[in-house]
N, C-alpha and C positions, 0 to 999 in steps of 0.2 A: 504494500500500500504506500503510495507516494504522499508527500507532504500535503499536496492540494486535497487529495481524497480524505486524508486524516482531518484537515481543517474543516472541510465541508461536513464530515460526519459529526465532529464535535460541535460545530455551529448548529447543526440540526438538533442535536441533543439539547443545546441551550434554548432553542426555540420551543422544543417540546416541554422543557422544564418551565419556561415562562408561561406557556399556555396552560400548564397545570397549576399555575399560581405560585410557583416556587422561583426564588431568585437563584440563578445559576451561581454556583460556588465551585471552588477548586475541588473540594471533596466530592460533591455531587457529580461533577463532570467526570472525574477520574473513576468514580464508582459505576457510573452508567455506561462508560465507554467500553466497547467490546475488545479493546486492545489496550496495551500499556500506554499511558499518557504521563509525561513528566509534568512536574508542577509548573515549570516555565511555559510549556505548551498550553496548559490549561489556563494560566493567567493571561496569555496572549489572546487566546480565543475569547475568553470572557471580556477582556478589554475591548476587542473588536465588536463583540456582540452588543455591549453597552453603548458603544459609539453608534452602531447601526440603529439601536432602539431610540437614541436621542435624535438622530436624523429623521427617523420615521415620525416621531412626535412633533417635530418642527415643520413637517411638510404641510402645506396648505391643504385643507380638506377639499375634496372634489365633490361638487354638487351635481345632482341630476338637474335636468332642465326645469322640472317642476319646482324643485326647491329654490333654484336660482330665481325663477319668476316670482315666487312668493316673497323672497327677500327683497327683490327689486320693487315689487308692489308696495311692500311695507315702507321702504325708503321713500318712494314717491309720495305716499300718504303723509309721512312725517314732514317732507319738504313742503307739500301743499298746506299743511297746517301751519308751519312756520311762516310761510308767505302770507297766509290769512292774518296771522297775528301782526306781522309787520305792516300790512296794509291798513289794519284798523288803527295802529299807532300813528301811522302817517296821516290818516284821516283826522285823528284827534289833533295833531300838530297843525294841520291846515285850518282847523276851526278856531284856533287860538289867535 
């Protein structure tokens, strides 16, 4: 098994641990791996897994067309309400 295959296998174990609600740790990773894993290898995989998780969390959410339309309609309604308030204030200033 080459290094890339080992990394991918260990990364997959990290993903399965995270999906099960467990935080990947060196001990868990080494225990679940079907082959010998050094502490340094486990640390490196966990480090990369955590970086990957942070990147995924920082990605902007993708919306369906329907969700996007609803959000845009809500923004338009807010803007129309704000314009109405501004127009009424301007009308009061004109009367003074």
